[in-house]
C-alpha positions in Angstrom: 0.0 0.0 0.0 1.4 3.4 -0.9 0.9 6.5 1.2 -0.7 9.4 -0.7 0.7 12.5 0.8 -0.5 16.0 -0.1 1.8 17.9 -2.5 3.3 21.2 -1.6 0.8 22.9 -3.9 -2.1 21.3 -2.1 -0.8 22.3 1.2 -0.3 25.9 0.0 -3.9 26.1 -1.3 -5.3 24.6 1.9 -3.5 27.2 4.0 -4.5 30.1 1.7 -8.1 29.0 2.0 -7.9 28.8 5.8 -6.2 32.2 6.1 -8.8 33.8 3.7 -11.7 32.4 5.7 -10.3 33.6 9.0 -9.5 37.0 7.5 -13.0 37.4 6.0 -14.6 36.3 9.3 -12.5 38.8 11.2 -13.1 41.6 8.7 -16.9 41.1 8.8 -16.8 41.3 12.6 -14.8 44.5 12.4 -16.9 45.9 9.6 -20.4 45.1 10.9 -19.6 44.8 14.6 -20.3 41.9 16.9 -22.8 42.1 19.7 -24.4 39.6 22.0 -27.6 39.9 20.0 -25.8 39.0 16.8 -24.0 36.1 18.5 -27.3 34.7 19.8 -28.9 35.0 16.4 -26.0 33.4 14.7 -26.0 30.3 17.0 -29.8 30.0 17.0 -29.6 29.9 13.2 -26.9 27.3 13.2 -28.8 25.1 15.7 -32.0 25.5 13.6 -30.2 24.2 10.5 -28.9 21.1 12.4 -32.4 19.6 12.7 -33.0 16.5 10.6 -34.9 17.0 7.3 -38.1 15.1 7.2 
């Protein structure tokens, strides 16, 4: 059995995506602000989506 290791290009793309996502999340918090109301709404929306589809 051979080990399939990610190439350097794949690792680079992965890290760029992670940095971009964190950067956009941080920028949106700075741009629009973050309040306890926004936090509560965010988590209630996430929990609402986790319900099974019937």
